[in-house]
LOBAFI-771443 format. One record per residue (C-alpha): residue number from 1; residue in one letter; x, y, z. Coordinates in steps of 0.25 Angstrom, whole numbers, plus 5000, padded with zeros to 4 digits. Example, Ala and Ser with C-alpha at 12.3 -4.5 7.8 and 13.67 -1.06 7.14 Angstrom:
REM residues 2
node i 1; aa a; xx 5049; yy 4982; zz 5031
node i 2; aa s; xx 5055; yy 4996; zz 5029
END
This chain:
REM residues 350
node i 1; aa m; xx 5447; yy 5370; zz 5412
node i 2; aa e; xx 5456; yy 5369; zz 5424
node i 3; aa n; xx 5445; yy 5361; zz 5430
node i 4; aa a; xx 5447; yy 5352; zz 5417
node i 5; aa r; xx 5460; yy 5352; zz 5418
node i 6; aa a; xx 5461; yy 5347; zz 5433
node i 7; aa a; xx 5450; yy 5337; zz 5430
node i 8; aa g; xx 5460; yy 5330; zz 5420
node i 9; aa f; xx 5452; yy 5334; zz 5408
node i 10; aa n; xx 5460; yy 5338; zz 5394
node i 11; aa t; xx 5448; yy 5342; zz 5386
node i 12; aa v; xx 5437; yy 5352; zz 5389
node i 13; aa m; xx 5423; yy 5351; zz 5378
node i 14; aa f; xx 5420; yy 5367; zz 5382
node i 15; aa q; xx 5406; yy 5370; zz 5378
node i 16; aa v; xx 5406; yy 5383; zz 5369
node i 17; aa r; xx 5393; yy 5380; zz 5361
node i 18; aa g; xx 5379; yy 5374; zz 5368
node i 19; aa n; xx 5367; yy 5379; zz 5361
node i 20; aa g; xx 5371; yy 5390; zz 5350
node i 21; aa t; xx 5380; yy 5399; zz 5359
node i 22; aa v; xx 5394; yy 5399; zz 5362
node i 23; aa c; xx 5405; yy 5401; zz 5372
node i 24; aa y; xx 5415; yy 5408; zz 5363
node i 25; aa r; xx 5415; yy 5419; zz 5354
node i 26; aa s; xx 5406; yy 5416; zz 5342
node i 27; aa k; xx 5402; yy 5424; zz 5331
node i 28; aa l; xx 5390; yy 5414; zz 5327
node i 29; aa e; xx 5384; yy 5410; zz 5342
node i 30; aa p; xx 5380; yy 5420; zz 5353
node i 31; aa w; xx 5388; yy 5418; zz 5367
node i 32; aa a; xx 5383; yy 5408; zz 5376
node i 33; aa d; xx 5371; yy 5411; zz 5387
node i 34; aa e; xx 5380; yy 5404; zz 5396
node i 35; aa l; xx 5388; yy 5416; zz 5395
node i 36; aa g; xx 5379; yy 5426; zz 5395
node i 37; aa g; xx 5375; yy 5425; zz 5379
node i 38; aa r; xx 5386; yy 5435; zz 5379
node i 39; aa y; xx 5402; yy 5436; zz 5378
node i 40; aa p; xx 5406; yy 5433; zz 5392
node i 41; aa g; xx 5419; yy 5442; zz 5392
node i 42; aa y; xx 5428; yy 5430; zz 5390
node i 43; aa d; xx 5428; yy 5418; zz 5378
node i 44; aa p; xx 5424; yy 5405; zz 5384
node i 45; aa l; xx 5430; yy 5397; zz 5374
node i 46; aa g; xx 5443; yy 5405; zz 5373
node i 47; aa v; xx 5445; yy 5404; zz 5389
node i 48; aa a; xx 5441; yy 5388; zz 5388
node i 49; aa i; xx 5452; yy 5386; zz 5377
node i 50; aa t; xx 5464; yy 5394; zz 5386
node i 51; aa e; xx 5461; yy 5388; zz 5397
node i 52; aa a; xx 5461; yy 5374; zz 5392
node i 53; aa r; xx 5473; yy 5377; zz 5385
node i 54; aa r; xx 5480; yy 5381; zz 5397
node i 55; aa r; xx 5475; yy 5368; zz 5403
node i 56; aa g; xx 5478; yy 5359; zz 5392
node i 57; aa i; xx 5465; yy 5355; zz 5390
node i 58; aa s; xx 5458; yy 5354; zz 5378
node i 59; aa l; xx 5447; yy 5362; zz 5373
node i 60; aa h; xx 5435; yy 5358; zz 5364
node i 61; aa a; xx 5424; yy 5367; zz 5360
node i 62; aa w; xx 5411; yy 5361; zz 5363
node i 63; aa v; xx 5399; yy 5366; zz 5354
node i 64; aa n; xx 5386; yy 5360; zz 5355
node i 65; aa v; xx 5383; yy 5358; zz 5341
node i 66; aa m; xx 5367; yy 5357; zz 5337
node i 67; aa p; xx 5361; yy 5365; zz 5349
node i 68; aa g; xx 5358; yy 5379; zz 5345
node i 69; aa w; xx 5351; yy 5384; zz 5358
node i 70; aa r; xx 5347; yy 5378; zz 5372
node i 71; aa d; xx 5337; yy 5385; zz 5382
node i 72; aa d; xx 5323; yy 5386; zz 5384
node i 73; aa a; xx 5322; yy 5400; zz 5378
node i 74; aa p; xx 5327; yy 5404; zz 5366
node i 75; aa p; xx 5340; yy 5413; zz 5365
node i 76; aa t; xx 5339; yy 5427; zz 5367
node i 77; aa n; xx 5351; yy 5432; zz 5358
node i 78; aa a; xx 5348; yy 5434; zz 5345
node i 79; aa r; xx 5359; yy 5428; zz 5338
node i 80; aa q; xx 5358; yy 5413; zz 5344
node i 81; aa l; xx 5353; yy 5403; zz 5336
node i 82; aa y; xx 5341; yy 5399; zz 5341
node i 83; aa n; xx 5336; yy 5415; zz 5337
node i 84; aa a; xx 5344; yy 5417; zz 5326
node i 85; aa r; xx 5344; yy 5404; zz 5317
node i 86; aa p; xx 5330; yy 5398; zz 5322
node i 87; aa e; xx 5329; yy 5390; zz 5309
node i 88; aa w; xx 5341; yy 5383; zz 5311
node i 89; aa f; xx 5335; yy 5376; zz 5324
node i 90; aa w; xx 5327; yy 5362; zz 5324
node i 91; aa h; xx 5311; yy 5364; zz 5321
node i 92; aa d; xx 5302; yy 5352; zz 5321
node i 93; aa e; xx 5291; yy 5350; zz 5310
node i 94; aa r; xx 5283; yy 5360; zz 5314
node i 95; aa g; xx 5292; yy 5371; zz 5313
node i 96; aa r; xx 5295; yy 5372; zz 5329
node i 97; aa r; xx 5308; yy 5375; zz 5334
node i 98; aa q; xx 5314; yy 5363; zz 5343
node i 99; aa p; xx 5310; yy 5367; zz 5358
node i 100; aa l; xx 5319; yy 5376; zz 5369
node i 101; aa g; xx 5324; yy 5370; zz 5381
node i 102; aa w; xx 5336; yy 5361; zz 5377
node i 103; aa y; xx 5347; yy 5361; zz 5365
node i 104; aa v; xx 5338; yy 5366; zz 5351
node i 105; aa s; xx 5346; yy 5363; zz 5339
node i 106; aa l; xx 5351; yy 5368; zz 5327
node i 107; aa n; xx 5347; yy 5360; zz 5315
node i 108; aa p; xx 5361; yy 5354; zz 5308
node i 109; aa c; xx 5352; yy 5351; zz 5296
node i 110; aa y; xx 5353; yy 5365; zz 5292
node i 111; aa p; xx 5366; yy 5366; zz 5283
node i 112; aa e; xx 5367; yy 5381; zz 5289
node i 113; aa v; xx 5366; yy 5376; zz 5303
node i 114; aa r; xx 5378; yy 5367; zz 5301
node i 115; aa r; xx 5387; yy 5378; zz 5294
node i 116; aa y; xx 5383; yy 5386; zz 5307
node i 117; aa l; xx 5386; yy 5376; zz 5315
node i 118; aa v; xx 5400; yy 5374; zz 5309
node i 119; aa d; xx 5402; yy 5389; zz 5309
node i 120; aa v; xx 5401; yy 5387; zz 5325
node i 121; aa m; xx 5411; yy 5377; zz 5326
node i 122; aa r; xx 5420; yy 5384; zz 5316
node i 123; aa e; xx 5419; yy 5397; zz 5325
node i 124; aa i; xx 5425; yy 5389; zz 5337
node i 125; aa v; xx 5437; yy 5379; zz 5331
node i 126; aa c; xx 5442; yy 5393; zz 5323
node i 127; aa g; xx 5439; yy 5403; zz 5335
node i 128; aa y; xx 5446; yy 5395; zz 5346
node i 129; aa d; xx 5457; yy 5385; zz 5349
node i 130; aa v; xx 5449; yy 5373; zz 5353
node i 131; aa d; xx 5455; yy 5360; zz 5353
node i 132; aa g; xx 5442; yy 5354; zz 5349
node i 133; aa l; xx 5426; yy 5355; zz 5343
node i 134; aa h; xx 5417; yy 5347; zz 5352
node i 135; aa l; xx 5402; yy 5345; zz 5346
node i 136; aa d; xx 5390; yy 5342; zz 5354
node i 137; aa y; xx 5376; yy 5341; zz 5350
node i 138; aa i; xx 5381; yy 5337; zz 5337
node i 139; aa r; xx 5368; yy 5331; zz 5335
node i 140; aa f; xx 5354; yy 5332; zz 5335
node i 141; aa p; xx 5349; yy 5338; zz 5347
node i 142; aa n; xx 5336; yy 5331; zz 5347
node i 143; aa e; xx 5333; yy 5323; zz 5360
node i 144; aa w; xx 5321; yy 5324; zz 5368
node i 145; aa n; xx 5322; yy 5337; zz 5379
node i 146; aa s; xx 5314; yy 5342; zz 5389
node i 147; aa a; xx 5309; yy 5354; zz 5378
node i 148; aa y; xx 5301; yy 5342; zz 5371
node i 149; aa v; xx 5287; yy 5339; zz 5376
node i 150; aa a; xx 5289; yy 5327; zz 5385
node i 151; aa g; xx 5287; yy 5315; zz 5378
node i 152; aa a; xx 5289; yy 5321; zz 5365
node i 153; aa q; xx 5298; yy 5317; zz 5354
node i 154; aa v; xx 5308; yy 5328; zz 5349
node i 155; aa p; xx 5306; yy 5333; zz 5335
node i 156; aa d; xx 5313; yy 5326; zz 5324
node i 157; aa y; xx 5321; yy 5339; zz 5323
node i 158; aa p; xx 5323; yy 5346; zz 5312
node i 159; aa r; xx 5310; yy 5346; zz 5304
node i 160; aa d; xx 5311; yy 5360; zz 5299
node i 161; aa p; xx 5308; yy 5361; zz 5284
node i 162; aa r; xx 5324; yy 5365; zz 5278
node i 163; aa t; xx 5326; yy 5353; zz 5287
node i 164; aa l; xx 5317; yy 5343; zz 5280
node i 165; aa a; xx 5318; yy 5350; zz 5265
node i 166; aa l; xx 5335; yy 5348; zz 5269
node i 167; aa f; xx 5332; yy 5332; zz 5272
node i 168; aa r; xx 5323; yy 5330; zz 5260
node i 169; aa r; xx 5332; yy 5337; zz 5251
node i 170; aa e; xx 5344; yy 5326; zz 5256
node i 171; aa t; xx 5336; yy 5315; zz 5257
node i 172; aa g; xx 5323; yy 5314; zz 5249
node i 173; aa h; xx 5316; yy 5313; zz 5261
node i 174; aa s; xx 5309; yy 5318; zz 5274
node i 175; aa p; xx 5311; yy 5313; zz 5289
node i 176; aa e; xx 5297; yy 5305; zz 5287
node i 177; aa s; xx 5300; yy 5299; zz 5274
node i 178; aa s; xx 5315; yy 5293; zz 5281
node i 179; aa r; xx 5317; yy 5295; zz 5296
node i 180; aa r; xx 5331; yy 5288; zz 5292
node i 181; aa q; xx 5336; yy 5299; zz 5283
node i 182; aa w; xx 5331; yy 5311; zz 5290
node i 183; aa d; xx 5339; yy 5306; zz 5302
node i 184; aa q; xx 5351; yy 5303; zz 5294
node i 185; aa w; xx 5350; yy 5317; zz 5287
node i 186; aa r; xx 5348; yy 5324; zz 5301
node i 187; aa t; xx 5361; yy 5315; zz 5305
node i 188; aa n; xx 5368; yy 5321; zz 5293
node i 189; aa q; xx 5367; yy 5334; zz 5296
node i 190; aa v; xx 5374; yy 5332; zz 5311
node i 191; aa t; xx 5385; yy 5325; zz 5304
node i 192; aa a; xx 5386; yy 5336; zz 5293
node i 193; aa l; xx 5387; yy 5348; zz 5303
node i 194; aa l; xx 5399; yy 5339; zz 5310
node i 195; aa s; xx 5404; yy 5336; zz 5297
node i 196; aa a; xx 5404; yy 5352; zz 5294
node i 197; aa i; xx 5412; yy 5355; zz 5308
node i 198; aa r; xx 5423; yy 5345; zz 5306
node i 199; aa a; xx 5425; yy 5351; zz 5293
node i 200; aa m; xx 5426; yy 5365; zz 5298
node i 201; aa m; xx 5436; yy 5358; zz 5308
node i 202; aa n; xx 5445; yy 5353; zz 5298
node i 203; aa k; xx 5446; yy 5365; zz 5292
node i 204; aa t; xx 5446; yy 5376; zz 5303
node i 205; aa k; xx 5452; yy 5368; zz 5315
node i 206; aa p; xx 5455; yy 5354; zz 5311
node i 207; aa q; xx 5464; yy 5352; zz 5327
node i 208; aa a; xx 5452; yy 5353; zz 5333
node i 209; aa a; xx 5444; yy 5341; zz 5337
node i 210; aa l; xx 5429; yy 5339; zz 5333
node i 211; aa s; xx 5423; yy 5330; zz 5344
node i 212; aa a; xx 5407; yy 5329; zz 5346
node i 213; aa a; xx 5398; yy 5324; zz 5356
node i 214; aa v; xx 5391; yy 5313; zz 5353
node i 215; aa g; xx 5381; yy 5304; zz 5357
node i 216; aa a; xx 5386; yy 5293; zz 5367
node i 217; aa e; xx 5377; yy 5281; zz 5357
node i 218; aa p; xx 5381; yy 5286; zz 5343
node i 219; aa d; xx 5370; yy 5279; zz 5337
node i 220; aa e; xx 5360; yy 5283; zz 5345
node i 221; aa a; xx 5365; yy 5299; zz 5343
node i 222; aa r; xx 5365; yy 5296; zz 5328
node i 223; aa r; xx 5350; yy 5291; zz 5329
node i 224; aa r; xx 5344; yy 5302; zz 5338
node i 225; aa h; xx 5355; yy 5313; zz 5336
node i 226; aa f; xx 5360; yy 5311; zz 5322
node i 227; aa q; xx 5373; yy 5312; zz 5327
node i 228; aa d; xx 5382; yy 5301; zz 5319
node i 229; aa v; xx 5395; yy 5300; zz 5326
node i 230; aa k; xx 5398; yy 5286; zz 5319
node i 231; aa h; xx 5397; yy 5293; zz 5306
node i 232; aa w; xx 5404; yy 5307; zz 5311
node i 233; aa l; xx 5416; yy 5298; zz 5316
node i 234; aa t; xx 5418; yy 5291; zz 5303
node i 235; aa l; xx 5417; yy 5304; zz 5294
node i 236; aa g; xx 5428; yy 5308; zz 5305
node i 237; aa l; xx 5419; yy 5319; zz 5310
node i 238; aa l; xx 5424; yy 5320; zz 5324
node i 239; aa d; xx 5438; yy 5320; zz 5331
node i 240; aa t; xx 5431; yy 5315; zz 5345
node i 241; aa v; xx 5417; yy 5311; zz 5350
node i 242; aa y; xx 5412; yy 5313; zz 5363
node i 243; aa p; xx 5401; yy 5301; zz 5366
node i 244; aa m; xx 5391; yy 5308; zz 5377
node i 245; aa n; xx 5392; yy 5294; zz 5385
node i 246; aa y; xx 5384; yy 5300; zz 5399
node i 247; aa s; xx 5377; yy 5289; zz 5402
node i 248; aa a; xx 5378; yy 5286; zz 5417
node i 249; aa d; xx 5375; yy 5272; zz 5413
node i 250; aa l; xx 5388; yy 5263; zz 5414
node i 251; aa q; xx 5382; yy 5254; zz 5403
node i 252; aa a; xx 5378; yy 5264; zz 5394
node i 253; aa f; xx 5391; yy 5272; zz 5395
node i 254; aa e; xx 5399; yy 5260; zz 5394
node i 255; aa s; xx 5392; yy 5255; zz 5382
node i 256; aa r; xx 5393; yy 5270; zz 5375
node i 257; aa v; xx 5408; yy 5269; zz 5377
node i 258; aa y; xx 5410; yy 5255; zz 5370
node i 259; aa t; xx 5401; yy 5262; zz 5358
node i 260; aa w; xx 5411; yy 5274; zz 5358
node i 261; aa s; xx 5425; yy 5263; zz 5359
node i 262; aa n; xx 5422; yy 5259; zz 5343
node i 263; aa v; xx 5423; yy 5275; zz 5339
node i 264; aa r; xx 5437; yy 5278; zz 5346
node i 265; aa a; xx 5444; yy 5273; zz 5334
node i 266; aa a; xx 5437; yy 5284; zz 5326
node i 267; aa v; xx 5439; yy 5296; zz 5336
node i 268; aa p; xx 5441; yy 5297; zz 5351
node i 269; aa v; xx 5429; yy 5296; zz 5358
node i 270; aa v; xx 5427; yy 5304; zz 5372
node i 271; aa m; xx 5418; yy 5298; zz 5380
node i 272; aa g; xx 5408; yy 5310; zz 5386
node i 273; aa i; xx 5404; yy 5306; zz 5401
node i 274; aa m; xx 5394; yy 5311; zz 5409
node i 275; aa f; xx 5398; yy 5320; zz 5422
node i 276; aa d; xx 5389; yy 5328; zz 5424
node i 277; aa g; xx 5379; yy 5321; zz 5439
node i 278; aa r; xx 5386; yy 5308; zz 5438
node i 279; aa e; xx 5395; yy 5301; zz 5449
node i 280; aa g; xx 5409; yy 5300; zz 5449
node i 281; aa s; xx 5410; yy 5286; zz 5450
node i 282; aa l; xx 5402; yy 5285; zz 5436
node i 283; aa v; xx 5410; yy 5295; zz 5428
node i 284; aa l; xx 5422; yy 5287; zz 5431
node i 285; aa r; xx 5416; yy 5275; zz 5427
node i 286; aa q; xx 5411; yy 5281; zz 5414
node i 287; aa i; xx 5425; yy 5285; zz 5412
node i 288; aa d; xx 5432; yy 5273; zz 5414
node i 289; aa i; xx 5423; yy 5267; zz 5403
node i 290; aa a; xx 5424; yy 5276; zz 5393
node i 291; aa r; xx 5441; yy 5275; zz 5394
node i 292; aa r; xx 5439; yy 5261; zz 5394
node i 293; aa g; xx 5432; yy 5263; zz 5381
node i 294; aa g; xx 5443; yy 5272; zz 5376
node i 295; aa a; xx 5436; yy 5285; zz 5376
node i 296; aa h; xx 5439; yy 5298; zz 5381
node i 297; aa v; xx 5431; yy 5302; zz 5392
node i 298; aa a; xx 5422; yy 5318; zz 5393
node i 299; aa a; xx 5416; yy 5323; zz 5405
node i 300; aa f; xx 5402; yy 5328; zz 5403
node i 301; aa a; xx 5403; yy 5339; zz 5408
node i 302; aa y; xx 5413; yy 5349; zz 5416
node i 303; aa n; xx 5402; yy 5353; zz 5424
node i 304; aa s; xx 5399; yy 5342; zz 5430
node i 305; aa l; xx 5412; yy 5341; zz 5436
node i 306; aa f; xx 5416; yy 5356; zz 5440
node i 307; aa e; xx 5406; yy 5367; zz 5444
node i 308; aa r; xx 5404; yy 5380; zz 5437
node i 309; aa l; xx 5410; yy 5392; zz 5440
node i 310; aa d; xx 5404; yy 5405; zz 5447
node i 311; aa s; xx 5410; yy 5421; zz 5441
node i 312; aa r; xx 5421; yy 5419; zz 5452
node i 313; aa g; xx 5425; yy 5406; zz 5447
node i 314; aa q; xx 5420; yy 5399; zz 5459
node i 315; aa p; xx 5413; yy 5384; zz 5457
node i 316; aa i; xx 5397; yy 5385; zz 5456
node i 317; aa m; xx 5393; yy 5375; zz 5466
node i 318; aa d; xx 5378; yy 5370; zz 5463
node i 319; aa e; xx 5371; yy 5357; zz 5467
node i 320; aa q; xx 5381; yy 5348; zz 5457
node i 321; aa s; xx 5393; yy 5353; zz 5464
node i 322; aa k; xx 5394; yy 5340; zz 5473
node i 323; aa s; xx 5392; yy 5330; zz 5463
node i 324; aa r; xx 5402; yy 5338; zz 5454
node i 325; aa a; xx 5413; yy 5338; zz 5465
node i 326; aa s; xx 5409; yy 5322; zz 5468
node i 327; aa l; xx 5413; yy 5320; zz 5452
node i 328; aa r; xx 5424; yy 5328; zz 5451
node i 329; aa r; xx 5431; yy 5320; zz 5464
node i 330; aa r; xx 5428; yy 5307; zz 5457
node i 331; aa v; xx 5430; yy 5309; zz 5442
node i 332; aa i; xx 5441; yy 5320; zz 5442
node i 333; aa p; xx 5453; yy 5312; zz 5448
node i 334; aa y; xx 5450; yy 5300; zz 5439
node i 335; aa i; xx 5449; yy 5312; zz 5426
node i 336; aa r; xx 5464; yy 5318; zz 5434
node i 337; aa r; xx 5470; yy 5303; zz 5434
node i 338; aa l; xx 5466; yy 5300; zz 5419
node i 339; aa a; xx 5471; yy 5313; zz 5415
node i 340; aa v; xx 5485; yy 5310; zz 5420
node i 341; aa s; xx 5487; yy 5297; zz 5415
node i 342; aa p; xx 5479; yy 5299; zz 5402
node i 343; aa s; xx 5485; yy 5286; zz 5397
node i 344; aa a; xx 5473; yy 5279; zz 5406
node i 345; aa d; xx 5463; yy 5288; zz 5398
node i 346; aa p; xx 5460; yy 5290; zz 5383
node i 347; aa g; xx 5456; yy 5306; zz 5388
node i 348; aa r; xx 5447; yy 5313; zz 5396
node i 349; aa r; xx 5439; yy 5326; zz 5391
node i 350; aa g; xx 5432; yy 5337; zz 5399
END
């Protein structure tokens, strides 16, 4: 938090749920493996909120919504969803579970899965004085990854009998008889989940902001991942959107900024910029492009700028440390100048 403050950031998105394990006191999900899978002797989210408040930083709890696990092997904790609720995960038409190796997803087509995820979000916003809830992977994580056979297509998840029965009951179709309705129905399930989270937030913590990381090209995100952010905004489901504009190509980056400039009338747009492994000159150019487009700016991510600390609080130097130091030298002075001249920038996000 001190690094973020000193660098000129005014907001931190603090990740507290990555894959069905958490970094806060929970009655629903086990402690994250990054914390040893058990109570670490302190409450990470509670400490983060305290330290952010001391420095005038806004703290938003960042959650991966759909992922239920991520590893090459199953979790060892029997309470973890992958073990406790195997029926809640994606299965293909032959009944096979989504392969391990990357994120394996919960099935948002099940009403009880949506209710469970709302309960997870409720536990955070009711248990902690967060300034906001930030939703990542509020979509189908169905892109190809190395867990699949090279050259093979990702199965058209989910194809378990119950999901297909729910679809047929609501539409009278099978995926084969109406691909258009099958895709729209899956899109509707993601929207239904977000609607339920929004309703919960309105009831339990209306002063907290609800935001989401979304595809940088909204039409493509809807087509490929059933994430219909344009519709979400017409329904008033989000307070802020964070397009993940991570392209290193300046022309593509600027085109996406232009696309989102038409959205700013509905909600603030915070343009996500990739800092990891990038040259400082490119990052600065993209910040300027985003600002000219009227967007706020988010840095992805903290560990692209700063080293992790060891148990004594000393930086852990690794092979990327030199590139991080170079990026800090180029980028942080500029962000600091924006911080002391806020009229020159619509906002900065960490």
